[in-house]
C-alpha positions in Angstrom: 61.6 -11.6 -19.8 63.8 -13.5 -17.3 66.8 -15.2 -18.8 65.5 -18.6 -17.6 62.5 -18.6 -20.0 63.0 -18.8 -23.7 60.7 -16.9 -26.0 60.5 -18.0 -29.6 58.7 -16.2 -32.4 58.5 -17.0 -36.1 58.9 -13.4 -37.3 58.3 -9.7 -36.8 54.9 -8.3 -36.2 54.6 -6.3 -39.4 53.3 -6.7 -42.9 51.6 -10.0 -43.8 52.1 -11.5 -40.4 50.4 -8.6 -38.6 47.5 -8.8 -41.1 47.1 -12.5 -40.6 47.2 -12.1 -36.8 44.6 -9.4 -37.0 42.4 -11.7 -39.1 42.9 -14.7 -36.8 42.3 -12.7 -33.6 39.8 -10.0 -34.3 37.8 -11.6 -37.1 38.3 -15.3 -35.9 39.2 -16.3 -39.5 39.6 -20.1 -39.5 41.9 -19.9 -42.5 44.2 -17.3 -40.8 44.1 -19.4 -37.6 45.3 -22.5 -39.5 48.1 -20.6 -41.2 49.3 -19.2 -37.9 49.0 -22.6 -36.2 51.4 -24.0 -38.8 53.8 -21.2 -37.8 53.4 -22.1 -34.2 54.3 -25.7 -35.0 57.7 -24.6 -36.3 58.2 -22.3 -33.2 57.3 -25.1 -30.8 59.5 -27.6 -32.6 62.4 -25.2 -32.4 61.8 -24.6 -28.7 61.6 -28.3 -28.0 64.9 -28.9 -29.9 66.6 -26.0 -28.0 65.5 -27.4 -24.7 66.2 -31.0 -25.6 62.6 -32.0 -24.9 60.1 -34.1 -26.7 56.4 -33.5 -27.2 55.6 -36.4 -24.8 56.9 -34.2 -21.9 54.9 -31.0 -22.4 51.5 -29.4 -22.8 50.7 -26.2 -24.6 48.9 -23.6 -22.5 47.4 -20.7 -24.4 47.3 -17.2 -22.8 43.6 -16.8 -22.1 41.7 -13.9 -23.7 39.8 -11.6 -21.4 36.1 -12.1 -21.0 35.3 -8.8 -22.8 37.5 -9.9 -25.8 35.8 -13.3 -25.9 32.3 -11.7 -25.9 33.4 -9.2 -28.6 35.0 -11.9 -30.8 32.8 -14.8 -30.0 35.7 -17.1 -29.4 39.2 -17.4 -27.9 41.4 -17.4 -31.1 44.7 -18.1 -29.2 43.3 -21.2 -27.7 42.1 -22.4 -31.1 45.5 -21.7 -32.7 47.2 -23.6 -29.9 44.8 -26.5 -30.4 45.4 -26.6 -34.1 49.2 -26.4 -33.6 49.2 -29.1 -30.9 47.3 -31.5 -33.2 49.8 -31.0 -36.0 52.9 -31.6 -34.0 54.6 -35.0 -34.1 53.9 -36.4 -31.6 50.7 -34.3 -31.1 50.9 -32.2 -27.9 47.9 -31.7 -25.8 46.5 -28.2 -25.1 45.4 -27.4 -21.6 43.4 -24.3 -20.7 45.4 -24.2 -17.5 45.3 -20.4 -17.0 42.4 -18.3 -16.0 42.0 -14.6 -15.6 42.1 -13.5 -11.9 41.0 -10.0 -12.8 40.1 -7.9 -15.8 43.0 -6.4 -17.6 43.1 -3.2 -19.7 43.6 -3.4 -23.4 47.4 -3.5 -23.8 47.8 -1.5 -27.0 49.0 2.0 -26.3 50.3 1.2 -22.8 53.9 1.8 -21.9 56.2 -1.0 -20.7 55.7 -0.1 -17.1 51.9 0.2 -17.6 51.8 -3.2 -19.3 53.7 -4.8 -16.5 51.4 -3.3 -13.9 48.3 -4.2 -16.0 49.3 -7.9 -16.2 50.9 -8.4 -12.8 48.9 -11.0 -10.9 46.3 -11.1 -13.6 46.5 -14.9 -14.2 45.7 -17.9 -12.0 46.4 -21.6 -12.5 43.0 -23.4 -12.9 43.9 -26.9 -13.9 43.5 -28.7 -10.6 44.2 -32.3 -11.8 47.2 -31.4 -13.9 50.1 -33.8 -13.7 53.5 -32.1 -13.6 54.4 -32.1 -17.3 56.3 -29.0 -18.5 54.4 -26.1 -20.0 54.9 -24.1 -23.1 53.0 -20.9 -23.0 51.4 -19.9 -26.4 50.4 -16.4 -27.5 50.1 -14.5 -30.8 52.5 -11.6 -30.2 55.2 -10.7 -27.7 55.5 -6.9 -27.2 57.2 -6.3 -23.9 57.0 -9.8 -22.4 54.7 -8.5 -19.5 51.8 -10.9 -20.3 54.2 -13.9 -20.7 55.9 -13.0 -17.4 52.6 -12.8 -15.5 51.4 -16.1 -17.0 54.7 -17.8 -16.3 54.5 -16.6 -12.7 51.1 -18.1 -12.3 52.2 -21.5 -13.7 55.3 -21.5 -11.5 53.3 -20.6 -8.3 51.2 -23.7 -9.0 54.4 -25.8 -8.9 54.8 -26.4 -12.6 57.8 -25.8 -14.9 57.6 -23.3 -17.8 60.2 -24.4 -20.4 59.4 -21.5 -22.8 56.9 -19.3 -24.7 55.9 -19.8 -28.3 54.5 -16.8 -30.2 53.8 -16.2 -33.8 55.5 -12.8 -33.9 57.5 -10.3 -31.9 57.2 -6.5 -32.1 60.1 -4.1 -32.7 59.7 -3.0 -29.1 60.5 -6.6 -28.0 63.5 -6.8 -30.3 64.8 -3.5 -29.0 64.3 -4.5 -25.4 66.3 -7.8 -26.0 69.1 -5.9 -27.7 69.4 -3.5 -24.7 69.5 -6.3 -22.2 
């Protein structure tokens, strides 16, 4: 990810965190979504403190699930976790479904870093026409290579808005290794 965007995660994508994410995302478990939303609160608070911002100046923008994933799951769990986290922050932070899918993406698991980048490049579009220029914090469950967050940040920036960071519940070992190599 570019050095101008901070990515914050609560922990590593393994063990209990990975199981909770799977329950929240694939099974749409309300209990798991609430637990992960509490984690996102801590991550967003940390990001705001690092950037010397307040909740009055930002909106949370969840990474949208693809249409097939929403059909399969019956919901968009990242959007729900962002909504829960936003309502628990002090002050509460609004959640804006500001990003849309400009095209269908392949399932990311199993793709290489280059394939993930190609898969997500240009795959998001800003859809919030009446949005005032508050800063944006992107929200996702897991950062693996950063490709999804880069593509989403590009769409937000092309619309003329500022991305102050990305809040995720967990980061994979692949992400940790890519950051050490940078």
